[in-house]
Structure formats: C-alpha cells, structure tokens
C-alpha positions in Angstrom: 16.3 -10.6 15.4 15.5 -8.0 17.7 12.8 -5.4 16.7 15.5 -2.6 16.3 17.5 -5.0 13.7 13.8 -5.7 12.4 12.9 -2.2 11.6 16.7 -1.3 10.2 16.1 -4.2 7.9 12.3 -2.7 6.8 13.7 0.4 6.4 16.5 -1.0 3.8 13.6 -2.5 1.8 11.5 0.3 1.7 13.9 2.6 1.3 15.5 0.4 -1.5 12.2 0.1 -3.3 11.3 4.1 -3.7 15.7 5.2 -4.6 16.9 1.6 -6.5 20.1 2.0 -5.1 21.7 0.4 -1.8 20.8 1.9 1.2 23.9 3.3 3.7 24.5 3.5 7.3 24.5 7.5 7.3 20.9 7.3 6.0 19.4 4.9 8.3 21.4 6.6 11.3 19.4 9.9 10.2 16.4 8.0 10.3 16.8 6.4 13.8 18.6 8.7 15.3 21.5 6.7 16.3 25.2 6.6 15.1 26.4 5.7 12.0 28.4 2.9 14.0 25.4 1.5 15.8 23.4 1.3 12.3 27.0 -0.1 10.8 26.8 -3.1 13.5 22.9 -4.0 13.2 23.7 -4.2 9.7 26.8 -6.5 9.9 24.7 -8.8 12.0 21.7 -8.9 9.6 24.2 -9.6 7.0 25.5 -12.4 8.6 21.9 -13.6 9.4 21.7 -13.3 5.4 19.2 -10.8 5.4 21.0 -8.2 3.6 24.1 -8.0 1.5 26.3 -5.8 -0.2 26.7 -5.3 -4.2 30.3 -5.3 -5.4 30.8 -1.5 -6.2 28.5 0.1 -3.5 29.1 0.4 0.7 25.3 0.4 1.3 23.2 -2.8 1.6 20.4 -4.0 -0.4 17.9 -6.8 1.0 18.3 -10.4 -0.5 15.2 -12.8 -1.0 15.1 -14.1 2.6 15.2 -10.5 3.6 12.2 -9.7 1.5 10.4 -13.1 2.8 10.8 -11.7 6.3 9.6 -8.7 5.5 6.2 -10.0 3.5 5.8 -12.5 6.3 5.5 -10.1 9.1 2.8 -7.7 7.0 -0.5 -8.2 8.3 -3.8 -7.5 7.4 -3.8 -5.1 9.7 -1.2 -3.2 8.7 -2.0 -3.6 4.9 -5.6 -1.7 5.3 -4.2 0.8 7.5 -2.3 2.3 4.4 -2.4 5.6 3.5 -5.4 7.1 2.1 -3.5 6.7 -1.3 -4.3 3.2 -1.6 -8.1 3.6 -1.3 -7.7 6.0 -4.0 -6.3 3.7 -6.0 -8.4 1.0 -5.7 -11.4 3.2 -6.4 -10.0 3.8 -9.4 -9.1 0.1 -10.4 -12.6 -0.2 -9.6 -14.6 2.3 -11.4 -12.3 0.9 -14.6 -13.5 -2.2 -14.2 -17.2 -1.0 -13.7 -17.3 0.8 -16.5 -16.0 -2.6 -18.7 -18.6 -4.6 -16.9 -20.8 -5.3 -19.4 -18.3 -8.8 -20.4 -16.6 -10.2 -17.9 -13.5 -10.6 -20.2 -13.3 -7.0 -20.4 -13.6 -6.6 -16.8 -11.1 -8.6 -16.4 -8.6 -7.1 -19.1 -9.4 -3.6 -17.6 -8.2 -4.9 -13.9 -5.2 -6.0 -15.5 -4.5 -2.7 -17.0 -5.2 -0.7 -13.7 -2.8 -2.6 -12.1 -0.2 -1.7 -14.6 -0.6 1.7 -14.5 -0.7 1.6 -10.7 2.4 -0.3 -10.2 4.3 0.0 -12.6 4.8 -3.9 -12.7 3.8 -6.4 -15.5 0.4 -7.9 -15.2 -1.7 -10.8 -16.2 -5.0 -12.9 -15.8 -5.5 -16.3 -16.3 -9.2 -17.2 -16.5 -10.6 -20.3 -17.9 -9.0 -20.8 -21.3 -7.9 -17.0 -21.6 -4.8 -15.4 -20.6 -4.4 -11.6 -20.9 -1.2 -9.8 -20.4 0.1 -6.1 -20.2 3.0 -4.0 -18.9 6.1 -5.6 -21.0 7.4 -1.9 -21.4 6.8 -0.9 -17.1 8.7 -4.0 -16.9 11.6 -3.7 -18.9 12.2 -0.2 -17.7 13.2 -1.1 -14.4 16.9 -1.3 -13.6 17.2 -5.0 -12.7 15.6 -5.8 -15.9 18.4 -4.3 -18.0 21.1 -6.6 -18.1 21.0 -9.8 -20.8 20.6 -12.5 -18.4 17.8 -11.5 -16.7 16.1 -10.5 -19.2 15.8 -14.2 -20.7 15.0 -15.0 -17.0 12.0 -13.1 -17.1 11.1 -13.9 -20.5 11.5 -17.3 -19.7 8.8 -16.7 -16.6 6.7 -14.9 -18.7 6.1 -17.8 -21.2 5.8 -20.1 -18.5 3.1 -18.3 -16.2 -0.1 -19.8 -17.7 1.3 -23.8 -17.4 2.5 -23.1 -13.9 -0.2 -21.6 -12.6 -2.1 -24.0 -13.7 0.3 -26.8 -12.2 1.4 -24.5 -9.2 -2.5 -23.9 -8.5 -2.1 -21.2 -5.9 -4.7 -21.5 -3.6 -5.0 -18.0 -1.1 -7.1 -14.9 -2.2 -3.2 -13.5 -1.9 0.0 -15.2 -3.2 3.7 -14.0 -3.4 6.4 -15.8 -4.6 9.7 -14.2 -4.0 13.0 -14.1 -6.7 14.4 -17.7 -6.1 11.4 -18.8 -4.8 9.7 -18.7 -8.0 9.5 -22.7 -9.8 10.2 -20.9 -12.9 12.7 -18.2 -13.5 14.7 -18.4 -10.4 17.2 -16.3 -11.6 15.0 -14.1 -13.1 15.3 -11.5 -9.9 11.6 -11.3 -10.1 8.7 -11.4 -7.8 5.3 -12.7 -8.4 1.9 -11.4 -6.5 -1.2 -13.1 -7.8 -4.7 -13.4 -6.4 -7.0 -16.2 -6.9 -11.1 -15.6 -7.6 -14.0 -17.3 -8.7 -15.3 -16.2 -12.1 -17.8 -17.5 -14.8 -14.9 -18.9 -16.5 -13.3 -21.0 -13.6 -13.6 -21.2 -9.6 -9.4 -21.1 -10.2 -8.8 -17.6 -12.1 -6.1 -15.6 -11.2 -4.9 -12.3 -11.4 -1.6 -10.5 -10.5 1.8 -9.0 -11.2 5.5 -9.5 -12.2 8.1 -7.2 -10.9 11.3 -6.7 -9.5 11.6 -7.9 -5.9 12.7 -4.5 -5.2 9.1 -3.6 -4.3 6.5 -1.7 -2.4 5.3 -5.1 -1.7 2.3 -3.5 1.3 1.1 -1.3 -1.2 1.1 -3.7 -4.2 0.1 -6.7 -2.3 -3.1 -4.8 -1.2 -4.1 -3.6 -4.6 -3.6 -6.9 -5.9 -5.7 -8.6 -2.8 -8.4 -5.8 -3.4 -8.6 -6.3 -7.0 -8.9 -10.0 -6.8 -11.6 -10.0 -4.4 -13.4 -7.2 -6.3 -13.2 -9.3 -9.7 -15.0 -12.2 -7.2 -18.0 -9.6 -5.9 -18.2 -8.2 -9.5 -18.5 -10.9 -12.0 
C-alpha cells in the first residue's frame, strides 16, 4: 500500500468514526487537495485490496475489519502519546474519579469503568478476581450500528460471554484490541473490544475495557483504556 493510500484509509476511518456515514470522494478530495477522480482511483484500489467497502445504498465507502486492523497496527505508542491535550484532561478525570473512591479497591475499579463509559460513549467492563462489573448498556445500544435485531442479538451474546471468554483467552498484553470478526464470540456483532490487563489485589489477571462499534476513535479510546489499566495497577 502506498503512503497516499494509507493516508486516505486513515482519513476514511477517522471521518467515518466522526460522522457515522460513508465517506465520499468529494470530501477526501478537499482534504487532500487533489481531484475527485484521483481519490476515486485510490479508493478503488483500497476496495480491491479489501480495506474498504461500499454500503448498498451509498456512493461513499466505509472501512472493513481488515482496514481497521491495518490502521490499528499502524498506531504507535508515540502517536498515542502525541494526542491532543484533551486526552490528558480525560485521563486526569479518570484518575481523580478513581482516587475519590480509593478507600476500597473494588469501588476504585468500578469508578474507572464508569469514567471510561462517560468519556468514550462505549460499554465498559472490568473483571477482577471473582467480580465482574459492567456499565454503559444505554450508550452501546444508542449507536446506529446496534439498532438492527441481528446485531443486537450478537452484541448481547458477546456481553453474556465476556467473563468466560476473558478467562479462556487471557489477553496477555497491557493493551489488546479485537476488531469485529476477530472476536472469538460475537463474530457478527460488528463490535470492537479494547482491553487492558492489570494486576490487582484480586488477581494478577484483572481486566478493564470497553466494547463499542468497529467505527471507533481508536487512538483516543486505546490510549484511555491503556492509561486506565496502568493507573489502576499503580494505585491499587
């Protein structure tokens, strides 16, 4: 993939995350300062490679799971730490909320989940020892992707099985991202799981994370989840 194609793919992913509508060549042409014909040619190549696709009723394009995976794999630690100052304010808000409930570890973890739900608009969860805490069902099902019945059932199945799946899969990195069909459960849910593993007094294998649509501000959400897991490990 050429550098320009990578930039166009990133722009489609980021625009789609913001507007929840297919992204057209006219929008991208204005962004890149080239002709619509040039953009259409590059988009055709991206579609041929399987990174984007055309919804049935639109001339625009949306990312595929393969496109999201390419994009996420290209996000470096440096790129996440170079995010705008708003990410720092959000991370500090989570830390302040957790510290206000630091009297008990389980309350601190629950408050971290609540903060992630509020700041990302996703469904949040934490698994620590024998405890499972979840919040944000309203936010999750307010997303346009999860209005249809099939997706609702698939996402519900994913949530129902999140705890046994965590124990079985045991994601072993400080930050783990499972996109769409990569999910061992809920493959057709159209959901992304972003999970941070941390050590707590309950278990060395404690987890905090979010579930949301594949249409996601990945850099921001990944960094917030990563920082939250690291902060919990530090303060608990």
